[in-house]
C-alpha positions in Angstrom: 35.4 92.1 -64.6 31.7 91.9 -65.4 31.7 88.5 -63.5 33.3 90.1 -60.5 30.9 92.9 -60.5 27.8 90.6 -60.7 29.2 88.5 -57.8 29.5 91.6 -55.8 26.0 92.7 -56.7 24.7 89.3 -55.8 26.6 89.3 -52.5 25.2 92.8 -51.7 21.6 91.6 -52.3 22.2 88.6 -49.9 23.6 91.0 -47.4 20.6 93.3 -47.8 18.1 90.5 -47.6 19.8 89.4 -44.3 19.7 93.0 -43.0 16.0 93.3 -44.0 15.1 90.0 -42.3 16.9 91.1 -39.1 15.1 94.5 -39.2 11.7 93.1 -39.9 11.8 90.3 -37.2 13.8 91.6 -34.3 12.7 95.4 -34.3 9.0 94.5 -33.6 9.0 93.6 -29.8 10.5 91.0 -27.7 10.7 87.3 -28.2 10.1 85.2 -25.0 11.0 81.5 -24.9 10.3 79.2 -22.0 12.2 75.9 -21.6 11.8 72.8 -19.5 15.1 72.6 -17.6 17.0 69.6 -16.2 19.8 71.2 -14.3 23.1 69.2 -13.2 24.2 70.3 -9.8 25.9 68.4 -6.9 26.0 65.2 -8.9 22.3 65.0 -9.4 19.9 66.4 -12.1 17.2 68.8 -10.8 14.0 69.8 -12.6 13.4 73.5 -13.3 12.6 76.0 -15.9 14.5 78.5 -18.0 13.4 81.7 -19.9 15.2 83.3 -22.8 14.1 86.8 -23.6 15.6 88.3 -26.8 15.0 92.0 -27.6 16.7 94.8 -29.5 17.5 98.2 -28.0 20.0 101.1 -28.6 23.3 100.9 -26.7 25.8 103.5 -25.8 29.2 102.3 -27.1 31.4 104.0 -24.5 29.3 103.8 -21.3 28.0 100.2 -22.5 24.5 100.7 -21.0 21.1 101.3 -22.7 20.8 104.5 -24.6 17.8 106.3 -23.0 18.6 110.1 -23.6 21.4 112.3 -25.1 23.3 112.2 -28.3 26.3 110.1 -27.3 27.3 107.5 -29.9 25.1 104.4 -29.8 24.5 101.1 -31.8 21.6 98.8 -31.9 22.1 95.4 -30.1 20.3 92.3 -29.7 20.1 91.5 -26.0 19.6 88.1 -24.3 18.2 87.9 -20.9 18.6 84.3 -19.9 17.2 83.0 -16.6 17.2 79.5 -14.9 15.2 78.6 -11.8 15.6 75.3 -9.9 15.7 73.8 -6.6 18.6 71.5 -5.1 17.0 69.6 -2.2 15.5 72.1 0.3 17.0 75.3 -1.1 16.5 77.1 -4.4 18.6 78.6 -7.2 18.0 81.7 -9.4 20.4 82.7 -12.2 20.4 85.4 -14.8 22.7 86.6 -17.3 22.3 89.6 -19.8 24.4 89.7 -22.9 24.6 92.3 -25.6 25.6 91.6 -29.2 25.5 94.6 -31.6 23.7 94.0 -35.0 26.8 95.3 -36.7 28.6 92.1 -36.1 31.5 93.1 -38.5 32.3 96.0 -36.2 31.7 94.0 -33.0 32.4 90.3 -33.7 32.9 89.6 -30.0 30.0 91.3 -28.5 30.1 94.3 -26.3 29.0 93.3 -22.7 27.8 90.5 -20.6 26.7 90.4 -16.9 25.6 87.4 -14.8 24.5 86.7 -11.2 23.8 83.5 -9.2 21.6 83.6 -6.1 21.0 80.6 -3.8 20.3 80.2 -0.2 24.1 80.4 0.5 24.6 83.8 -1.1 25.1 85.7 -4.3 27.9 86.1 -6.9 28.0 88.5 -9.7 30.4 88.9 -12.6 30.7 91.3 -15.6 32.6 91.6 -18.8 33.0 94.9 -20.7 34.5 95.1 -24.1 37.7 96.9 -24.8 39.8 97.6 -27.9 42.0 94.6 -27.1 39.8 92.2 -25.1 37.7 92.4 -21.9 37.6 94.1 -18.5 36.4 91.5 -16.1 35.1 92.0 -12.6 33.8 89.4 -10.0 32.0 90.0 -6.7 31.5 86.7 -4.7 30.8 85.9 -1.1 33.3 82.8 -1.3 36.5 83.6 0.5 38.7 81.9 -2.3 37.1 84.2 -5.0 36.2 87.5 -3.2 36.5 90.6 -5.3 38.4 90.5 -8.5 39.2 92.9 -11.3 41.5 92.3 -14.3 41.8 92.3 -18.1 41.5 89.3 -20.4 43.0 89.3 -24.0 41.1 88.8 -27.1 38.7 85.9 -26.9 35.0 84.9 -27.6 32.6 84.9 -24.9 30.5 81.7 -24.9 27.6 83.8 -23.7 27.7 86.0 -27.0 27.5 83.0 -29.2 23.7 82.4 -28.5 23.1 85.8 -29.9 25.4 85.4 -33.0 23.6 82.2 -33.6 20.1 84.0 -33.7 21.6 86.7 -36.2 23.9 84.7 -38.4 25.0 81.1 -37.6 27.5 81.1 -40.6 29.6 83.8 -38.6 29.9 81.5 -35.5 33.5 80.5 -34.9 34.5 77.0 -35.9 37.5 74.7 -35.6 39.9 75.9 -33.0 39.6 79.4 -31.2 40.0 80.9 -27.8 36.9 81.2 -25.7 35.8 82.2 -22.3 33.2 79.6 -20.9 29.7 80.6 -20.0 29.3 82.7 -17.0 26.8 80.3 -15.1 29.1 77.5 -15.7 32.1 79.4 -14.5 30.2 80.4 -11.4 28.9 76.9 -10.5 32.3 75.3 -11.0 34.5 78.2 -9.5 36.9 77.8 -12.4 39.4 80.5 -13.2 37.7 83.0 -15.6 40.0 83.2 -18.6 40.2 82.1 -22.2 40.4 78.4 -22.8 41.1 76.6 -26.1 37.8 75.6 -27.7 36.7 73.7 -30.7 33.6 74.8 -32.6 31.6 72.6 -35.1 28.5 73.6 -37.1 26.3 70.8 -38.4 23.8 72.2 -40.8 20.6 70.2 -41.4 17.6 70.6 -43.7 15.3 71.6 -40.8 17.4 71.9 -37.6 21.2 72.4 -37.2 23.5 72.0 -34.2 26.3 74.3 -32.9 28.8 72.7 -30.5 31.6 74.2 -28.5 34.1 71.8 -26.8 36.7 72.7 -24.2 39.3 69.9 -24.0 40.9 71.1 -20.9 37.5 71.2 -19.0 36.1 68.0 -20.8 32.9 70.1 -21.3 30.7 70.5 -24.5 27.8 72.9 -25.1 25.5 71.8 -27.9 22.7 74.1 -29.2 20.0 72.8 -31.7 18.3 75.5 -33.6 16.2 76.0 -36.7 18.4 76.1 -39.8 16.1 78.9 -41.3 16.0 82.3 -40.0 15.3 83.5 -37.2 17.1 80.4 -35.9 14.8 79.6 -33.1 16.8 77.7 -30.3 14.8 74.4 -29.8 17.1 72.9 -27.1 20.6 72.8 -25.6 22.7 70.5 -23.7 25.8 71.0 -21.5 27.9 67.9 -20.7 30.9 67.9 -18.2 32.4 65.2 -15.9 29.8 66.1 -13.2 26.6 65.6 -15.3 24.3 66.6 -18.0 22.2 69.7 -18.2 19.5 69.9 -20.8 16.7 72.3 -21.8 13.9 72.0 -24.3 11.7 74.6 -25.8 8.0 74.4 -24.6 6.5 77.7 -25.2 7.2 80.9 -27.2 5.7 84.4 -27.5 6.8 86.9 -30.1 6.3 90.6 -30.5 5.8 91.0 -26.8 5.9 94.3 -24.9 6.3 92.6 -21.5 7.8 95.6 -19.9 4.4 97.4 -20.1 2.4 94.3 -19.0 3.1 94.8 -15.4 -0.1 95.1 -13.5 -1.8 92.3 -11.6 -4.3 91.7 -14.5 -1.4 90.8 -16.6 -0.3 88.0 -14.5 -2.4 85.2 -16.0 -0.4 85.8 -19.3 2.4 83.9 -17.7 0.4 80.7 -18.4 1.1 81.3 -22.2 4.6 80.4 -21.2 3.8 77.4 -19.0 4.5 79.4 -16.0 2.4 80.1 -12.7 0.6 83.3 -12.7 2.7 84.2 -9.5 6.5 83.5 -9.7 7.5 80.4 -7.8 
């Protein structure tokens, strides 16, 4: 009994240390990461850039929007705004996804919400996942005739888009071996695949300095691999997406921590973009 009590005490200390680390790191402003992107599209690889912005905020559980006023139940989340910018020949692409993972992973192991949009010179597509008690409500708005407007439910499955956030909080909680997963939103929109749960295989290779988490979808012949720092806060150093049509890669180039970018919105703040390797005026 004394041994069990000691083990429980040690486990509690470990959990408290992890909680303290999350609190001390993630609740002091945003982390902005810029990546050099090589995007596979139309059978070729196109240069571009990507930005990952991680930031915490209070989130309304029922409404699934940022908690800005009132006393409705809310929970703190880690949010990822992920953007890609690249050109394909004469015309350009802009993509963005916003994904929300509650810090309380035990209560919300699958995340709570994810939205994504793809804009190019042909048009715009938008999709959204909202968490339910049994899975996901999904909606799609697309200008393609074959897709059009769609609304349906998807049974319990991991969202690939939420795994990036879980990795930053606690990689040991990532799903491994065989599990059901819904592929990344940007990939789904580019390939126009059915948005549903597919069989996935997760692997976590832990190294002394960096580790790699990979998700493979046998039916899609696709693998996503993310290399990150083994030590907390598990900074994402690079990632790679491989499928039959090509390989997309991204490598971390610049990083800003403790940013309050939402208040740095005047013309005089534009030169700060150079800290991220970006032009003062968005291209």
